[in-house]
C-alpha positions in Angstrom: 82.1 -4.3 -15.3 83.8 -0.9 -15.8 82.6 2.6 -15.3 82.0 3.3 -19.0 79.8 0.3 -19.3 77.8 1.1 -16.2 77.3 4.7 -17.2 76.1 3.5 -20.6 73.6 1.2 -18.9 72.3 4.1 -16.8 72.0 6.3 -19.9 70.1 3.5 -21.8 67.7 2.9 -18.9 67.0 6.6 -18.7 66.4 6.7 -22.4 63.9 3.9 -22.1 62.0 5.8 -19.5 61.9 8.9 -21.7 60.6 6.9 -24.7 57.7 5.5 -22.6 56.5 9.1 -21.8 56.9 10.6 -25.2 53.7 12.6 -25.4 53.4 12.5 -29.2 53.3 8.7 -29.1 51.1 8.5 -26.0 48.4 10.7 -27.6 48.6 9.0 -31.0 48.2 5.6 -29.3 45.1 6.7 -27.2 43.3 9.3 -29.3 41.4 8.4 -32.5 39.3 10.2 -35.0 36.8 8.2 -37.0 34.7 10.4 -39.3 33.6 13.1 -36.9 33.9 11.0 -33.8 36.9 11.7 -31.5 37.6 8.9 -29.2 39.9 9.2 -26.1 40.9 6.0 -24.2 43.5 6.8 -21.6 43.8 4.5 -18.6 40.5 5.0 -16.6 39.3 7.9 -18.8 37.1 7.2 -21.9 35.4 9.9 -23.9 33.6 10.1 -27.2 33.1 13.6 -28.7 31.2 14.2 -31.9 33.0 17.1 -33.6 29.9 17.8 -35.7 28.3 19.1 -32.5 30.7 22.1 -32.5 31.1 25.1 -34.8 34.8 25.7 -34.1 37.7 23.8 -32.6 40.6 25.4 -30.7 43.9 23.9 -29.6 45.7 25.8 -26.9 48.3 24.9 -24.3 51.4 25.5 -22.3 54.4 23.6 -21.0 57.8 22.2 -21.8 56.3 19.1 -23.4 53.4 20.8 -25.1 54.9 21.1 -28.6 54.9 17.3 -29.0 51.4 17.1 -27.7 50.4 19.7 -30.3 52.1 17.8 -33.0 50.1 14.7 -32.3 46.8 16.6 -32.4 47.8 18.3 -35.6 48.2 14.8 -37.1 44.9 13.7 -35.7 42.8 16.8 -36.4 44.6 18.5 -39.3 42.4 21.1 -41.0 39.7 20.8 -38.4 41.7 23.1 -36.1 40.3 26.6 -36.4 42.7 28.3 -34.0 45.8 27.1 -32.2 48.4 28.6 -29.8 50.9 27.0 -27.4 53.5 28.5 -25.1 56.8 26.5 -24.7 60.2 27.0 -23.2 62.8 28.4 -25.6 64.1 25.6 -27.8 61.4 23.1 -26.9 59.6 23.3 -30.2 58.3 21.2 -33.1 57.4 22.2 -36.6 53.6 22.9 -36.6 51.3 23.9 -39.4 48.0 24.8 -37.7 49.1 25.8 -34.2 51.1 28.9 -33.5 54.1 28.6 -31.1 55.3 31.2 -28.6 58.6 30.6 -26.9 58.8 32.1 -23.4 60.9 32.1 -20.2 61.4 29.3 -17.7 61.7 28.9 -14.7 61.3 32.7 -14.3 58.6 34.3 -16.6 59.5 36.9 -19.1 57.8 39.4 -21.5 56.8 36.5 -23.8 55.2 34.7 -20.9 52.9 37.7 -20.4 52.2 37.9 -24.1 51.3 34.2 -24.2 49.0 34.7 -21.2 47.2 37.6 -22.9 46.8 35.7 -26.1 45.4 32.7 -24.4 42.8 34.7 -22.6 41.8 36.4 -25.9 41.3 32.9 -27.4 39.3 31.8 -24.4 37.1 34.8 -24.6 36.3 34.0 -28.3 35.1 30.5 -27.4 31.4 29.9 -26.9 29.1 27.0 -26.2 29.6 25.7 -29.8 33.4 25.6 -29.3 35.5 22.6 -28.4 38.8 23.5 -26.8 41.6 20.9 -26.8 43.8 22.1 -24.0 47.4 20.8 -23.6 49.2 21.1 -20.2 52.6 19.9 -19.2 55.2 20.9 -16.6 56.7 24.4 -16.9 53.4 25.9 -17.8 53.3 28.1 -14.7 56.3 30.2 -15.8 55.5 30.1 -19.5 52.0 31.6 -19.1 52.0 34.7 -17.0 49.0 37.0 -16.3 50.0 39.2 -13.3 47.0 39.9 -11.0 45.2 43.0 -12.1 44.0 45.1 -9.2 41.3 47.6 -8.6 40.5 50.2 -6.0 41.3 47.7 -3.2 44.8 46.7 -4.4 47.4 47.6 -6.9 48.0 45.6 -10.1 51.1 43.4 -10.2 53.8 43.8 -12.9 56.0 41.1 -14.5 58.9 42.3 -12.4 56.8 41.6 -9.3 56.1 38.1 -10.5 59.7 37.5 -11.4 60.8 38.6 -7.9 58.3 36.3 -6.2 59.4 33.4 -8.4 63.1 33.9 -7.7 62.5 34.1 -3.9 60.4 30.9 -3.9 63.0 29.0 -6.1 65.8 30.0 -3.8 64.2 29.2 -0.5 63.6 25.4 -1.2 59.8 25.6 -1.4 58.1 22.6 -3.0 56.5 22.9 -6.5 53.1 22.6 -4.8 53.9 25.5 -2.5 55.4 27.6 -5.3 52.3 27.0 -7.5 49.9 27.9 -4.7 51.3 31.4 -4.6 51.6 31.6 -8.3 47.8 30.8 -8.6 46.8 33.5 -6.2 48.9 36.2 -7.9 47.6 35.4 -11.4 44.5 36.1 -13.5 44.9 32.8 -15.5 46.0 30.1 -13.0 44.2 28.2 -10.4 41.2 27.4 -12.6 40.8 30.9 -13.9 41.5 29.8 -17.4 38.6 27.4 -17.2 36.5 30.4 -16.1 37.6 32.3 -19.2 37.0 29.3 -21.5 33.4 28.7 -20.2 30.8 28.0 -21.6 32.9 26.1 -24.2 33.5 22.4 -23.9 37.1 21.8 -22.7 39.2 18.6 -22.9 42.5 19.2 -21.0 45.2 16.6 -21.7 47.7 16.7 -18.9 51.3 15.3 -18.6 52.2 15.4 -14.9 55.5 16.8 -13.6 54.2 17.0 -10.0 54.8 14.5 -7.2 51.5 12.7 -6.6 50.0 13.9 -9.9 47.8 16.6 -8.3 45.9 18.1 -11.2 45.5 21.5 -9.4 49.3 21.8 -9.1 50.4 20.8 -12.6 51.1 24.1 -14.4 49.3 25.7 -11.5 46.0 24.1 -12.3 44.9 26.2 -15.3 41.6 24.2 -15.8 41.4 22.4 -12.4 39.6 23.4 -9.2 42.0 24.9 -6.7 42.3 23.4 -3.3 44.6 26.2 -1.9 43.7 29.5 -0.5 45.2 33.0 0.1 45.7 32.0 3.7 47.8 29.0 2.6 50.0 31.4 0.7 50.7 33.5 3.7 51.6 30.4 5.7 54.1 29.3 3.0 55.8 32.7 3.2 56.0 32.4 6.9 57.3 28.9 6.8 60.3 29.9 4.7 60.6 33.4 6.3 60.7 35.1 2.9 57.9 37.7 3.3 60.6 40.4 3.3 61.8 39.2 -0.1 58.3 39.5 -1.7 57.2 42.8 -3.4 54.9 44.9 -1.2 52.2 44.8 -3.8 52.2 41.0 -4.0 52.0 40.8 -0.2 49.1 43.2 -0.2 47.2 40.9 -2.7 47.7 37.8 -0.6 46.8 39.6 2.7 43.6 41.2 1.3 42.7 37.8 -0.2 43.2 36.1 3.1 41.0 38.9 4.7 38.2 38.0 2.3 38.4 41.3 0.3 39.4 39.5 -3.0 37.7 36.7 -4.8 39.2 33.3 -4.2 40.3 31.0 -7.0 37.5 28.6 -8.4 36.9 25.7 -6.0 35.5 22.2 -6.5 31.8 22.3 -7.3 32.0 25.5 -9.3 29.8 25.4 -12.3 32.6 26.5 -14.6 34.0 23.0 -14.4 30.8 21.3 -15.6 32.0 21.2 -19.2 35.7 20.6 -18.4 37.4 17.1 -18.5 40.9 16.9 -17.1 42.7 13.8 -18.5 46.0 12.6 -17.2 48.0 11.1 -20.0 51.3 10.4 -18.4 53.3 10.5 -15.1 56.6 9.8 -13.4 55.4 6.3 -12.4 54.9 5.4 -16.0 58.5 6.3 -16.8 59.7 4.3 -13.8 58.0 1.2 -15.2 59.8 1.6 -18.5 63.1 2.1 -16.7 62.5 -1.1 -14.7 61.8 -3.1 -17.8 65.0 -1.8 -19.5 67.1 -2.6 -16.4 65.8 -6.1 -16.3 66.8 -6.6 -19.9 70.3 -5.8 -18.9 70.2 -8.5 -16.3 69.7 -6.4 -13.1 67.5 -7.4 -10.2 65.3 -4.3 -10.3 63.2 -2.5 -7.7 61.1 0.6 -8.0 61.5 2.4 -4.7 59.0 5.2 -5.1 57.6 7.8 -7.6 57.1 10.4 -4.8 60.6 11.6 -3.8 60.6 15.1 -2.4 62.6 17.2 0.1 66.2 18.4 0.0 68.2 17.1 -2.9 71.4 16.5 -0.8 69.5 14.6 1.9 67.9 12.3 -0.7 71.5 11.7 -2.0 72.5 10.4 1.4 69.6 7.9 1.4 70.5 6.6 -2.0 74.1 6.0 -1.1 73.0 4.3 2.1 70.7 2.0 0.2 73.5 1.2 -2.2 75.9 0.3 0.6 73.3 -2.0 2.2 72.7 -3.8 -1.0 76.5 -4.2 -1.5 76.9 -5.5 2.0 73.8 -7.6 2.6 71.6 -7.6 -0.5 69.0 -5.5 1.3 66.1 -4.8 -1.1 67.7 -6.8 -3.9 70.4 -9.3 -4.8 73.3 -8.1 -6.9 73.6 -7.0 -9.6 70.9 -4.6 -8.5 69.1 -1.6 -10.0 67.1 0.7 -7.7 64.8 3.2 -9.4 63.1 6.2 -7.9 61.4 9.4 -9.1 59.9 12.6 -8.0 61.2 16.1 -7.6 63.5 17.4 -4.9 64.3 20.9 -3.9 67.6 22.9 -3.4 68.0 25.5 -0.8 70.5 27.9 -2.4 73.5 28.6 -0.2 76.0 29.7 -2.8 76.1 31.3 -6.2 77.2 28.4 -8.4 75.5 26.8 -11.4 73.5 23.6 -11.3 70.1 21.9 -10.8 68.5 19.6 -8.3 69.7 16.4 -10.1 73.3 17.6 -10.3 73.1 18.5 -6.7 72.0 15.0 -5.9 74.9 13.5 -7.8 77.4 15.9 -6.2 76.0 15.2 -2.7 76.2 11.5 -3.4 79.9 11.9 -4.3 80.4 13.7 -1.0 78.9 10.7 0.8 81.0 8.2 -1.2 84.1 10.2 -0.4 83.5 9.5 3.3 83.6 5.8 2.8 85.0 5.0 -0.7 85.9 1.4 0.0 82.3 0.4 0.8 81.0 2.4 -2.2 82.8 0.6 -4.9 80.4 -0.8 -7.4 77.8 1.9 -6.8 76.8 3.9 -9.9 74.2 6.6 -9.8 72.4 8.8 -12.4 70.1 11.5 -11.4 68.4 13.3 -14.3 65.4 15.5 -15.3 63.1 14.0 -17.9 62.8 17.4 -19.7 66.5 17.4 -20.5 67.2 20.7 -18.6 68.2 20.4 -15.0 67.8 23.8 -13.5 69.1 26.7 -15.7 71.6 24.4 -17.4 72.0 22.5 -20.7 72.4 19.2 -18.8 69.7 16.7 -17.8 71.7 15.6 -14.8 74.9 13.9 -13.7 76.5 10.7 -12.7 78.1 9.7 -9.4 80.7 6.9 -8.8 83.8 6.4 -6.7 85.9 6.5 -9.9 84.9 10.1 -10.5 86.4 11.1 -7.1 89.8 10.1 -8.5 89.2 12.2 -11.6 88.3 15.2 -9.5 91.3 14.8 -7.2 93.7 14.6 -10.2 92.7 18.1 -11.3 92.3 19.6 -7.9 88.5 19.7 -7.5 87.2 19.7 -3.9 83.8 18.1 -3.8 82.8 19.9 -0.5 83.6 23.3 -1.8 81.6 22.9 -5.0 78.7 21.5 -3.0 78.7 24.4 -0.6 78.6 26.8 -3.5 75.7 24.9 -5.3 78.1 24.6 -8.2 77.6 21.1 -9.4 77.5 21.9 -13.1 81.0 23.4 -13.0 82.3 20.4 -11.1 80.9 17.7 -13.3 81.6 19.6 -16.5 85.3 19.4 -15.7 85.3 15.6 -15.2 82.8 14.6 -18.0 80.2 13.6 -15.4 77.2 15.4 -17.0 74.4 13.8 -18.9 73.3 16.0 -21.8 70.3 14.9 -23.8 69.1 18.2 -25.2 65.4 19.2 -24.8 63.4 16.0 -24.7 60.0 17.7 -25.2 58.5 15.6 -22.4 58.4 16.3 -18.7 57.5 14.0 -15.8 59.8 15.1 -13.0 63.1 13.4 -12.3 64.6 9.9 -12.1 67.3 8.5 -9.9 68.8 5.2 -11.1 71.2 3.4 -8.8 73.2 0.3 -10.0 75.1 -1.9 -7.5 77.4 -4.4 -9.1 79.6 -5.8 -6.4 
């Protein structure tokens, strides 16, 4: 087989994974309205809600995949929707008739993120015990919905600029999404279950598409309607772990310190009465997409193995593991006979060392090329795609990138040094010059990342 064919197979396998976690289709397949009876049947969750028990119905939500979720509920509920508002990343939109869309900043919040947060809290305040709130959550919601902590006589209020500085510091240091969201929750008036507090006493059904390794509901979009298991003290430990306290605004540090000292109220915890009328329903995850990728790879004739859905850690270290697995399969059919397809998912991190352009998936592909360059003869027949299911890897227009020994020759021909681009975290520039990027455009779904490794010889 040739490179073009293998790259096409990788693209097709990835497309099959995306199709399986299309939130529009997933909701239409599992949510039904018969007369006034709304039935939800998703995996282990089954609910029946009689809409005639409620005086008003709101649809609200946030995240990069939320527009498709909203589109499905518009089709199901139609004119029954009294008020609707969602916050999405710029460009991640659908045409909606009953639900207003606000586009906002990601991964760093902007003025529209603050506007969206204010508007959501206003809607929540208007809900009462005769209101049913359909709440839609997907990855990216933490940045898209910003309500900087409002202080009092004990501590100053935070500004959007403060939140932006905190976000940038956390993204640059290599902190995990769970760690980032722990701090976001404690510097916010809407995250960490605080939106559930605002919605109460209304009934709330939260439909959640997971972009978090392990599918922790309190971490997805910073747990807007979920009990929070983290504390102010945890936040201080995270800052110490990455030695970034000096990069955090003084006002933000003061909030965390006073919270850890018990002077500020903690986020709502498990057992809080505000969650009595809240149901958090997981509709899709990274593992579901891996199953679809496996099925597609088998149709192409590959012996296929799902390695894990819980990849984390440094992107370039995970790249070394993937190349090592490929070499073992090539040499001794470890894990699988050839032709083999190894599939993994999760979300890695990148510790920024340079000032280049890229994302964690492009970093994985470039680091894999660096490994292949050390031993090209034993890496022949290895083809890797690492890509983000939302279609945007980091602050770029690419979902991810490919890696194969053949690309090394293309790079050498035009004088590109793999190591130099890797040191500068400049994977996008590198792959853009050798046609090694995968560009899907916004997919309007979001369940972390996929790595697909094919071994042919």
